[in-house]
C-alpha positions in Angstrom: 15.0 -2.0 -17.4 12.0 -0.3 -15.7 8.6 -1.3 -14.4 7.0 -2.9 -11.4 7.5 -6.4 -10.1 5.0 -7.9 -7.7 6.7 -9.9 -5.1 4.9 -12.4 -2.8 6.9 -11.7 0.3 7.4 -14.7 2.6 7.4 -14.7 6.4 10.7 -13.8 8.1 11.8 -11.7 5.1 11.9 -7.9 5.4 10.7 -5.7 2.6 14.3 -4.5 2.2 15.5 -8.1 1.7 13.1 -8.4 -1.3 14.4 -5.2 -2.7 18.0 -6.4 -2.4 17.2 -9.6 -4.3 15.6 -7.6 -7.1 18.5 -5.2 -7.3 21.0 -8.1 -7.6 18.9 -10.1 -10.1 18.1 -7.1 -12.4 21.4 -5.3 -12.1 19.5 -2.1 -11.6 20.6 0.0 -8.6 17.5 2.2 -8.5 14.9 -0.1 -6.8 12.4 0.6 -4.1 9.2 -1.0 -2.6 5.7 0.3 -1.8 3.8 -0.5 1.4 6.2 -2.0 3.9 5.2 -5.4 5.4 6.3 -6.5 8.8 8.8 -9.4 8.7 6.2 -11.9 9.9 3.6 -10.8 7.4 3.5 -12.1 3.9 1.9 -11.3 0.5 1.8 -8.5 -2.0 4.9 -6.3 -2.1 5.2 -4.1 -5.2 8.9 -3.5 -6.1 9.6 -0.5 -8.4 12.6 -0.7 -10.8 14.4 2.1 -12.6 12.3 5.2 -13.4 9.2 3.4 -11.9 10.5 4.4 -8.5 9.4 8.0 -9.2 5.7 7.0 -8.8 6.1 5.5 -5.4 4.8 8.7 -3.7 1.5 8.0 -5.4 1.1 4.5 -4.0 -0.8 5.3 -0.8 -4.0 6.2 -2.7 -5.5 2.7 -3.0 -7.0 0.4 -0.4 -5.3 -2.8 0.8 -6.9 -6.2 1.4 -5.6 -8.6 4.0 -6.4 -12.1 5.2 -5.8 -12.2 8.9 -5.7 -14.9 11.6 -6.6 -13.6 15.1 -5.9 -15.4 18.4 -8.3 -14.7 21.2 -7.5 -14.7 24.9 -4.0 -13.2 24.7 -2.5 -9.7 25.1 1.1 -9.0 24.0 3.3 -5.9 23.9 3.6 -6.0 20.1 -0.1 -6.8 19.5 0.8 -10.0 17.6 1.6 -13.6 18.6 5.3 -13.0 18.4 5.5 -10.5 21.2 5.9 -10.9 24.9 2.7 -12.1 26.6 1.4 -9.5 29.0 -1.9 -11.1 29.9 -3.9 -14.3 29.3 -7.7 -14.1 29.6 -10.6 -16.5 29.5 -12.7 -16.8 26.3 -15.5 -18.7 28.1 -18.9 -17.4 27.1 -17.9 -15.7 23.9 -20.1 -16.8 21.0 -19.7 -16.8 17.3 -22.5 -14.2 17.0 -20.7 -11.9 19.4 -17.5 -12.1 17.3 -19.5 -11.4 14.1 -21.3 -8.4 15.6 -18.0 -7.0 17.0 -16.4 -7.3 13.6 -19.3 -5.5 11.9 -19.0 -2.6 14.5 -15.6 -1.8 13.1 -16.7 -1.2 9.5 -16.6 2.4 8.2 -14.7 5.4 9.5 -13.0 4.6 12.8 -10.3 6.1 15.1 -7.3 3.8 15.7 -4.4 4.0 18.1 -1.2 2.8 16.3 0.9 0.1 18.1 4.0 1.1 20.0 6.0 -1.4 18.1 5.6 0.3 14.7 7.7 2.4 12.3 5.4 5.4 12.8 7.6 8.4 13.6 7.0 10.8 16.5 9.5 13.7 17.1 11.8 12.3 14.4 12.1 8.8 15.9 10.2 5.5 15.2 7.8 4.3 17.9 9.5 1.0 18.2 12.7 2.8 19.2 10.9 4.4 22.1 9.3 1.0 23.0 12.6 -0.8 23.1 13.9 1.7 25.5 10.9 1.4 27.8 9.7 4.9 27.0 5.9 5.3 26.9 4.4 8.0 24.7 0.9 9.4 24.4 -0.1 8.3 20.9 -3.0 10.2 19.3 -5.8 8.3 17.6 -5.8 8.4 13.8 -8.7 8.2 11.4 -8.8 5.2 9.2 -11.5 3.5 7.1 -12.5 -0.1 7.1 -14.2 -0.7 3.8 -15.0 -4.3 4.4 -14.5 -6.8 7.2 -15.8 -10.3 6.7 -15.4 -13.3 9.0 -14.3 -16.4 7.1 -13.8 -18.9 9.9 -14.3 -19.1 13.7 -12.8 -22.0 15.8 -13.7 -21.4 19.4 -11.8 -24.5 20.5 -8.5 -23.2 19.1 -9.6 -19.6 20.0 -8.9 -18.6 16.4 -10.8 -16.2 14.0 -9.9 -15.8 10.3 -11.2 -12.7 8.6 -10.6 -10.6 5.4 -10.4 -6.9 5.7 -10.2 -4.1 3.1 -8.9 -0.9 4.6 -7.4 2.5 3.9 -3.7 3.4 4.1 -2.3 3.7 7.6 -4.5 1.0 9.1 -2.8 -1.4 11.5 -4.3 -4.9 11.4 -2.6 -5.7 14.7 -4.3 -2.8 16.3 -7.6 -3.9 14.7 -7.2 -7.3 16.4 -6.3 -5.6 19.7 -9.4 -3.4 19.6 -11.8 -6.3 18.6 -10.3 -8.3 21.5 -10.9 -5.5 23.9 -14.5 -5.0 22.8 -15.1 -8.8 23.3 -13.4 -8.5 26.7 -11.0 -11.4 26.2 -8.1 -9.6 24.4 -6.7 -10.7 21.0 -3.6 -10.6 18.9 -2.8 -11.1 15.3 -1.3 -14.5 14.6 -1.0 -14.5 10.9 -1.3 -11.9 8.1 -1.3 -12.1 4.3 -1.7 -9.0 2.1 -3.7 -10.2 -1.0 -4.3 -6.8 -2.7 -2.4 -3.5 -2.6 -4.1 -0.9 -4.8 -4.0 -2.2 -8.3 -1.6 -5.1 -7.4 -2.6 -8.6 -6.4 -0.9 -12.0 -5.9 -1.7 -12.9 -9.5 1.6 -13.2 -11.5 3.6 -12.5 -8.4 7.0 -14.0 -7.8 8.7 -15.4 -4.7 12.1 -13.9 -4.0 13.7 -17.3 -4.3 12.2 -17.5 -7.8 13.7 -14.1 -8.7 17.1 -15.2 -7.6 17.1 -18.0 -10.3 15.8 -15.8 -13.2 17.8 -13.9 -15.8 17.1 -10.2 -16.3 15.3 -11.1 -19.6 13.0 -13.5 -17.7 12.3 -10.9 -15.0 11.4 -8.3 -17.6 8.6 -10.5 -18.9 6.9 -10.1 -15.4 7.3 -6.3 -15.2 4.2 -4.2 -15.1 4.2 -0.8 -16.9 5.0 2.3 -14.9 1.4 3.7 -15.2 -0.2 0.4 -14.2 -1.1 1.3 -10.6 -2.3 4.9 -11.4 -5.9 3.8 -11.6 -7.2 6.8 -9.6 -5.9 9.4 -11.9 -7.6 10.7 -15.0 -6.3 10.0 -18.5 -5.6 12.4 -21.3 -3.9 12.4 -24.7 -2.1 15.0 -26.9 -0.7 15.0 -30.4 3.0 14.3 -31.0 4.0 18.0 -31.4 2.5 18.8 -28.0 4.0 15.6 -26.5 7.5 16.8 -27.5 6.8 20.1 -25.8 5.3 18.3 -22.7 8.3 16.0 -22.5 10.5 19.1 -21.9 8.4 19.9 -18.8 6.3 22.6 -20.5 2.6 23.3 -19.8 0.1 22.5 -22.5 -3.0 24.6 -23.1 -6.1 22.8 -21.9 -7.9 23.0 -25.3 -5.0 21.1 -26.9 -5.5 18.1 -24.5 -8.1 15.4 -25.0 -9.5 14.0 -21.7 -10.5 10.3 -22.0 -11.1 9.7 -18.2 -11.6 12.1 -15.4 -9.8 11.7 -12.0 -11.6 10.3 -9.1 -12.9 13.5 -7.5 -13.3 12.0 -4.0 -9.5 11.5 -3.8 -8.0 13.3 -0.8 -4.4 14.4 -0.2 -1.7 16.1 -2.1 1.7 15.1 -3.6 5.1 16.5 -2.6 4.4 19.6 -4.7 1.1 20.1 -2.9 -0.9 19.3 -6.0 -4.3 17.9 -5.2 -4.5 14.2 -6.3 -8.0 14.8 -7.6 -6.6 17.1 -10.3 -4.0 14.6 -11.6 -3.9 12.9 -15.0 -1.8 10.2 -16.7 -0.7 11.7 -20.0 -0.2 9.8 -23.3 0.9 10.6 -26.8 -2.2 10.2 -28.9 -1.0 8.3 -31.9 1.3 5.7 -30.2 -0.3 5.6 -26.7 3.1 6.1 -25.2 2.9 7.0 -21.5 4.5 10.5 -21.2 4.1 11.1 -17.5 1.7 12.7 -15.0 0.3 16.2 -15.0 -2.4 18.3 -13.3 -5.0 20.8 -14.4 -4.2 24.4 -13.5 -7.6 26.1 -13.3 -6.1 29.6 -13.2 -4.0 29.2 -16.3 -6.3 26.7 -18.0 -3.3 24.5 -18.7 -2.0 20.9 -18.1 1.2 21.3 -16.1 3.8 18.5 -15.9 4.3 16.8 -12.6 6.6 13.9 -13.5 8.0 13.1 -16.9 8.9 9.5 -17.9 10.1 10.0 -21.4 12.8 12.0 -23.2 12.3 13.8 -26.4 14.5 11.2 -28.1 12.1 8.4 -27.1 9.2 10.1 -28.9 
């Protein structure tokens, strides 16, 4: 069994809890997840099963969308409602227009300071490990992008704001709430978070962990998405069967023997573990059957398609 299962993670479950349920239910040991959610957050958590775990390193390319509830007038050590309250401030005088204008000011490319209670590593240790020991570190600002931030509801009586945000990888929604609260002057914390979209994955056809527990491996398999499903940013190319057999052995294919059906998104930034630029990457298929062979990249110097990850054996062709 191999593929990707979209889990709708409940509150108070860790991402590792969801992986453990999928591992037991499928009987497959090789299981991992993409895009960790904090225990009190809920929503889309893609779980990769079998050979699908090999594409997990590509999963930071897409944007993520969240629905967030923000509480005004509070400052906590964790930047969410579940932390220790450090300060309570008045929200008197704050208007709906101010809140909407403040939200709008955070759209686009911004610099963000990650929260101390996070899994971000500095000097080989996670930030929350320093925080629990009372050690304060100088945390550098990091560039992130807010593609969209829309206010859905404002209730000044309850001091609550609900908004939807689409953002780049590495964006902390808790810190976004903190910064909006500081700009308003009243402070703010995150009081609820649901991830509705993660790259190509959404809550559609997602499963609760408790549902997975009750399903047979055959029933779970019907929900599995194919390995290449999330690789929407890569290009696509095909090759005839004789070249596919050669490619499946890890060999390079001359570029004129490859048919490109879709170019990669050239604005993609970053590189994989082999230092290959993502904007040179392709999903590779056998022309006649459409079988997904793996990923490869264009080598301009050699004018070849080089294999990056192979997902089939010669016997499967």
